[in-house]
C-alpha positions in Angstrom: 22.5 -15.4 -81.7 21.1 -14.3 -78.8 18.9 -11.0 -79.2 17.1 -10.8 -75.8 15.0 -7.3 -76.3 12.8 -5.4 -73.6 10.3 -2.8 -73.7 11.9 0.9 -74.5 11.4 4.0 -73.0 9.2 6.6 -75.0 10.9 9.4 -76.9 9.6 12.4 -74.4 10.6 10.3 -71.2 14.3 9.8 -73.2 14.2 13.7 -74.1 13.6 14.7 -70.6 16.2 12.6 -69.0 18.9 13.6 -71.8 18.2 17.2 -71.1 18.5 16.6 -67.1 21.8 14.9 -67.9 22.9 17.3 -70.6 22.9 19.6 -67.9 24.6 18.1 -65.5 27.2 16.5 -67.3 27.8 18.5 -70.4 30.9 17.5 -72.1 30.5 14.1 -70.5 27.6 13.2 -71.9 27.3 11.7 -75.3 24.8 10.7 -77.9 26.5 10.2 -81.0 26.4 7.0 -82.9 29.7 6.2 -82.2 29.8 6.8 -78.5 27.1 4.2 -78.4 28.7 1.7 -80.8 32.1 1.9 -78.8 30.0 1.1 -75.6 28.4 -1.8 -77.2 31.3 -3.4 -79.2 32.9 -6.1 -76.9 34.0 -9.4 -77.1 30.5 -11.3 -76.8 29.2 -13.8 -79.2 25.7 -12.0 -78.6 24.3 -9.5 -81.1 25.6 -5.8 -79.8 22.0 -3.6 -78.1 23.4 0.1 -78.0 22.5 2.3 -75.2 20.4 5.6 -76.2 23.4 7.4 -74.5 27.0 7.6 -72.7 27.7 9.2 -69.6 31.5 9.3 -68.2 31.6 9.1 -64.7 34.3 10.8 -63.2 33.9 10.8 -59.5 31.1 8.9 -56.9 29.3 12.3 -57.0 29.1 11.7 -60.6 27.8 8.1 -60.4 25.1 9.3 -57.6 23.9 12.1 -60.0 23.5 10.2 -62.7 21.6 7.3 -60.8 19.7 9.9 -59.5 18.4 11.1 -62.6 17.9 8.0 -64.2 16.0 6.8 -61.1 13.6 9.8 -61.9 12.7 9.1 -65.2 13.3 5.1 -65.0 16.1 5.3 -67.3 18.3 1.8 -67.4 22.0 2.6 -66.4 24.5 -0.2 -67.2 28.3 0.2 -66.0 30.6 -0.1 -68.1 34.2 -1.2 -67.4 36.9 -2.4 -69.8 33.9 -3.6 -72.0 35.1 -7.7 -72.1 31.5 -8.4 -71.5 31.8 -12.0 -72.7 28.4 -13.0 -71.5 26.7 -9.7 -73.2 26.6 -8.1 -69.9 26.8 -4.5 -71.2 24.4 -4.9 -73.9 21.3 -2.8 -73.4 18.4 -4.5 -74.3 16.1 -1.8 -72.9 18.1 1.2 -74.1 18.9 3.2 -71.7 22.3 5.1 -70.3 25.8 3.5 -70.6 27.5 4.6 -67.5 31.7 4.4 -67.9 33.5 4.2 -65.2 37.0 4.1 -66.7 37.8 7.6 -65.7 37.7 6.7 -62.2 41.0 5.2 -61.8 42.6 6.2 -59.1 44.4 4.6 -56.0 43.0 6.2 -52.9 44.9 4.9 -50.1 48.0 1.7 -49.6 48.3 0.5 -46.6 51.1 -1.4 -47.2 51.5 -2.8 -43.1 48.3 -4.1 -43.1 48.6 -5.7 -47.2 45.6 -3.3 -48.7 44.8 -0.6 -50.9 41.6 1.5 -51.3 40.8 2.3 -55.3 38.1 3.5 -57.3 36.5 0.6 -59.8 37.8 1.7 -63.2 41.5 1.4 -62.5 42.7 -1.7 -63.9 44.5 -4.5 -63.1 47.9 -3.8 -64.6 47.9 -0.1 -63.4 47.2 -0.9 -60.1 50.3 -3.6 -60.2 52.3 -0.8 -61.6 51.4 2.0 -58.6 52.4 -1.2 -56.1 55.3 -2.4 -57.4 57.7 -0.1 -55.3 56.4 -0.8 -52.6 57.1 -4.6 -53.1 53.2 -5.2 -53.3 50.8 -6.9 -55.8 47.6 -7.7 -56.2 47.0 -11.0 -57.3 44.0 -12.0 -59.3 45.1 -12.1 -63.3 42.3 -13.0 -65.6 44.6 -12.8 -68.8 42.7 -9.5 -69.6 43.7 -5.9 -68.5 40.4 -5.6 -66.8 39.1 -3.2 -64.5 39.0 -4.0 -61.0 34.9 -3.1 -60.8 34.2 -5.3 -63.8 36.3 -7.8 -61.7 34.5 -7.7 -58.9 31.1 -7.0 -60.8 31.9 -10.8 -62.5 33.2 -12.5 -59.9 36.4 -12.8 -62.2 39.2 -15.3 -61.5 42.1 -16.4 -63.2 45.7 -17.8 -63.8 46.7 -17.9 -60.1 43.3 -18.6 -58.3 44.8 -21.8 -57.2 47.3 -19.9 -54.9 45.6 -16.7 -54.0 41.8 -17.5 -54.6 39.1 -15.6 -57.0 38.2 -11.8 -56.8 35.4 -12.8 -54.0 38.4 -13.7 -52.0 40.4 -10.4 -52.5 37.6 -7.6 -52.0 37.7 -6.8 -48.3 34.9 -4.1 -48.6 33.0 -2.1 -51.0 31.4 1.1 -51.3 28.1 0.9 -53.7 25.8 3.2 -55.1 22.1 2.4 -54.4 18.8 3.1 -56.6 18.1 6.0 -54.6 21.8 7.4 -55.4 22.9 6.9 -51.8 26.1 5.2 -51.1 26.0 1.6 -49.6 29.4 0.8 -47.4 29.6 -2.9 -46.9 32.6 -3.5 -44.8 35.5 -2.2 -43.2 39.4 -2.8 -43.9 39.8 -5.7 -41.1 40.3 -9.0 -42.8 37.4 -10.6 -40.9 34.4 -9.6 -39.6 30.8 -11.5 -38.4 29.0 -7.9 -38.3 25.7 -8.2 -39.7 25.1 -9.9 -43.6 27.8 -10.3 -46.0 26.9 -7.5 -48.2 30.4 -7.6 -49.9 29.9 -10.5 -51.6 26.1 -9.8 -52.2 27.5 -7.3 -55.0 30.5 -9.0 -55.8 29.2 -11.2 -59.2 25.9 -9.1 -59.4 26.8 -7.6 -62.8 25.9 -4.4 -61.8 22.4 -5.2 -61.7 21.7 -4.6 -57.7 24.0 -1.2 -57.5 27.3 0.5 -58.5 30.6 0.1 -57.2 32.3 3.3 -57.0 35.0 2.6 -54.3 36.9 -0.8 -53.6 39.1 -1.9 -50.5 41.5 -4.6 -51.8 43.6 -7.4 -50.1 47.1 -7.3 -51.2 50.2 -9.4 -51.5 53.9 -9.3 -50.9 56.1 -9.6 -54.3 57.7 -13.4 -54.0 61.4 -13.4 -53.6 61.6 -15.5 -56.3 59.3 -16.7 -59.0 59.6 -19.9 -61.7 57.7 -20.3 -64.8 57.9 -24.2 -66.1 56.0 -26.3 -68.8 55.5 -29.8 -69.0 53.6 -31.9 -71.8 51.7 -34.8 -71.5 50.3 -37.5 -73.8 46.7 -37.0 -72.4 44.4 -34.7 -70.4 43.6 -37.3 -68.1 47.6 -37.3 -67.3 47.8 -33.3 -66.9 44.9 -33.4 -64.9 46.4 -36.7 -62.7 49.4 -34.6 -62.2 47.8 -31.3 -60.9 45.3 -33.4 -58.4 48.6 -35.3 -56.9 50.6 -32.0 -56.9 47.2 -30.2 -55.0 47.1 -33.2 -52.6 50.8 -33.5 -51.4 50.6 -29.7 -51.1 52.7 -28.0 -53.1 51.9 -24.4 -53.3 51.3 -24.1 -56.6 51.0 -20.1 -57.8 49.6 -21.1 -61.6 48.8 -24.4 -63.3 47.1 -24.2 -66.7 45.8 -26.5 -69.0 46.0 -26.2 -72.9 44.9 -28.9 -75.3 46.6 -29.9 -78.2 44.7 -27.5 -80.4 45.1 -24.6 -78.2 48.9 -25.3 -78.1 49.1 -25.5 -81.6 47.3 -22.0 -81.9 49.9 -20.4 -79.3 52.7 -21.8 -81.1 51.8 -20.0 -84.4 50.6 -16.8 -82.7 53.6 -16.2 -80.1 56.4 -17.9 -82.2 57.0 -21.0 -79.6 58.0 -24.0 -80.5 56.2 -26.0 -77.6 55.1 -30.0 -77.9 51.6 -30.0 -79.8 50.2 -32.4 -77.4 48.1 -31.6 -73.8 50.3 -28.9 -71.8 50.8 -27.5 -68.4 52.0 -24.1 -68.0 52.8 -23.6 -64.2 54.5 -20.8 -61.9 55.9 -21.8 -58.3 56.5 -18.6 -55.8 58.6 -18.3 -53.1 62.4 -18.4 -51.6 64.9 -19.2 -54.2 65.4 -22.6 -51.9 61.3 -23.2 -51.8 61.0 -22.5 -55.5 63.7 -25.1 -56.8 62.2 -27.6 -54.0 58.3 -26.8 -55.9 59.8 -27.3 -59.1 61.7 -30.7 -58.4 58.5 -32.2 -56.4 56.3 -31.4 -59.5 58.8 -33.2 -61.8 58.7 -36.1 -60.0 54.9 -36.3 -60.1 54.7 -35.0 -63.8 57.2 -38.2 -64.6 54.9 -40.7 -62.7 52.0 -39.2 -64.3 53.6 -39.6 -68.0 54.4 -36.3 -68.2 57.3 -35.4 -71.2 60.6 -32.9 -70.5 59.9 -30.7 -67.4 61.7 -27.5 -68.0 61.6 -24.5 -65.4 63.5 -21.0 -65.9 63.6 -17.9 -63.0 64.5 -15.7 -65.8 62.2 -13.0 -66.4 62.1 -12.5 -69.8 61.4 -16.3 -70.3 58.5 -16.3 -68.0 56.9 -13.2 -69.3 57.5 -15.0 -72.8 55.9 -17.9 -71.7 52.7 -16.2 -69.5 52.2 -13.7 -72.4 51.0 -16.6 -74.5 49.2 -17.6 -72.6 47.4 -14.5 -72.0 47.2 -14.4 -75.8 45.6 -17.4 -76.1 42.1 -16.0 -76.9 44.0 -13.9 -79.6 46.0 -17.0 -80.8 42.7 -19.0 -81.1 40.6 -16.6 -83.0 43.6 -16.3 -85.5 43.3 -20.0 -86.6 40.4 -19.2 -88.6 40.3 -15.5 -90.1 36.8 -13.8 -90.3 35.2 -16.3 -87.9 33.0 -14.9 -84.7 34.9 -16.3 -81.6 32.7 -17.6 -79.3 33.9 -17.7 -75.7 32.2 -20.4 -73.2 33.3 -21.4 -69.7 32.4 -23.9 -67.1 33.7 -24.9 -63.8 33.8 -28.8 -62.6 35.2 -30.7 -59.7 39.0 -31.0 -60.5 38.5 -35.1 -59.7 35.9 -34.5 -62.9 38.0 -32.4 -65.3 39.9 -34.6 -67.3 36.6 -36.3 -68.4 35.0 -33.2 -68.9 37.4 -32.0 -71.1 38.0 -35.4 -73.3 33.8 -35.3 -73.7 34.2 -31.8 -75.1 36.9 -32.8 -77.2 35.0 -35.4 -78.5 31.9 -33.0 -79.3 34.0 -30.6 -80.8 35.1 -33.4 -83.5 31.3 -34.7 -83.6 29.9 -31.1 -84.3 32.9 -30.3 -86.8 33.6 -27.3 -84.5 37.2 -25.2 -84.1 37.4 -24.9 -80.5 40.7 -24.6 -78.8 40.2 -25.2 -74.8 41.9 -23.7 -72.2 41.6 -24.1 -68.4 42.5 -23.1 -64.9 43.2 -26.8 -63.9 43.9 -25.9 -60.5 40.1 -25.4 -59.7 38.4 -27.0 -62.2 37.4 -24.2 -64.5 38.3 -24.4 -68.5 37.2 -21.8 -71.6 36.5 -23.0 -75.0 36.4 -20.5 -77.8 34.8 -21.6 -81.0 35.2 -20.2 -84.1 31.7 -19.9 -86.2 30.9 -18.5 -89.4 28.0 -16.6 -88.0 26.7 -16.5 -91.7 26.3 -20.2 -91.9 23.0 -20.8 -90.1 24.0 -24.9 -89.5 27.3 -24.0 -88.0 25.7 -21.7 -85.7 23.0 -24.0 -84.8 26.1 -26.9 -84.1 27.7 -24.5 -81.9 24.5 -23.9 -79.9 23.9 -27.4 -79.4 27.5 -27.7 -78.3 27.1 -25.2 -75.6 24.2 -26.7 -74.4 25.8 -30.2 -73.9 28.8 -28.6 -72.5 26.4 -26.9 -69.5 24.5 -30.1 -69.5 27.8 -32.1 -68.6 29.2 -29.8 -66.3 25.8 -29.8 -64.5 26.0 -33.7 -64.5 29.1 -33.8 -63.0 28.7 -31.1 -60.2 30.0 -28.0 -61.7 28.5 -24.6 -62.7 27.5 -23.0 -66.3 30.2 -20.4 -65.4 33.5 -20.3 -63.5 34.2 -16.8 -64.4 32.5 -15.4 -67.2 29.0 -14.6 -65.3 25.5 -15.0 -66.5 24.8 -12.0 -68.4 22.4 -12.5 -71.1 24.1 -15.6 -72.6 23.5 -18.2 -69.6 20.3 -16.9 -68.1 18.6 -20.5 -69.1 21.0 -22.4 -67.6 20.3 -20.9 -63.6 17.2 -23.0 -63.0 18.8 -25.9 -63.8 22.1 -25.3 -62.0 20.2 -23.8 -58.5 16.5 -24.6 -58.7 13.7 -22.2 -58.9 13.6 -21.4 -55.3 17.4 -19.5 -55.6 16.1 -18.0 -58.6 13.1 -16.2 -56.4 15.4 -15.5 -53.7 17.6 -13.6 -56.3 14.2 -11.9 -57.7 13.8 -10.5 -54.2 16.7 -9.0 -53.6 16.8 -7.6 -56.8 13.5 -6.1 -56.0 14.3 -4.7 -52.5 17.7 -3.2 -53.7 16.4 -2.1 -57.4 12.6 -1.5 -57.2 12.5 0.3 -60.3 14.5 -2.3 -62.0 16.7 0.3 -63.5 20.1 -1.4 -63.1 21.4 -3.3 -65.6 18.2 -4.9 -66.6 17.9 -8.3 -68.7 21.1 -9.7 -66.6 21.4 -12.8 -64.8 17.7 -13.4 -64.0 15.8 -15.0 -66.5 12.5 -14.0 -67.6 9.6 -15.7 -65.2 
């Protein structure tokens, strides 16, 4: 397992910083082992590295004061949202302070006529949409987990409906970010487009808290569709499912969601969610629009699926049936994990051009057999991104080694096919070694220069994204 570490602060420096933080934050400052462990317990396969303390932020002013104190003593500061951290983003290899932003969960403004809202970073996707529903609006990005919006922005998250609505980067209009001296940067406005200066908004999206800490977000919203249909269609092969997807996109069917589950993942979902889906490669789809448009889209895809060797195409507009189907998809991680009790799930993702997705998934399935692993696959087939969840016995050194070799080959395969080592999980600690092969040393040096300019003391989430020189 990855156990990247870095030099830690002296006990005296920590003591001085703790005294200042305790004075400022009082009951919102914690040093107990339980709190420290709680903020290092995530879904990552990387060994946890605990912070030295936890600070609970309730406002932008709290973030500013925490950053100023940490800067004074050069204490690392790691932002924390829902804590998914699939690539070790919230680990603390140098110790320091975990800044918990979950209490910053307010909606500050909704501009229904302009289809945007202003929020704090700790609000979750579900809470945001619950608050928007009565106004006929929704925020479309759906990564599956009930993530915080700040965490989604920090990892440049995506999700099941990116094929229609884009990723998080396409739906953030502006940010307010606390920089290394405690001052706040405003990166943009509520305007839907701007050519004013450098694109600072997108610089911070995907930065994983290494350049500053997001304290406010202006988000693009959409109107809730009049009609929504969910559908499923089985195929005899991954290639058939991918071919149907490509044809649907090329012919202009406005797919709202299109997800690929391989046979192993379908079997896991059937067992976990008590479904009876055909245990072959499966597409789950969603269509948005008027009742007539949804019916037309469904019929058009059914014809394409038939031409690509698809089985029965079943679709429904009933809310209960739609919810059951998509809940099973959102539970895919837990369904896969349940296949092997006591194992440690090792989740990874890659993204390739959709024309290469079938080849990439097929070669990956071959490697799963070759390395004798249990590793179901689920993918956002509309944009070429797929996830693989390996279930490993971490006490079996040989199996762990095979899993790491599998991961390495998967990433090399994605690069060879013109893709990326991660479509939405981020780099964190786990994928740093793949950045240079993907982007080249010149790009990494540019990243180092940006990091040094915005965080000269290297206190913002050190040890993440940028590989050691």
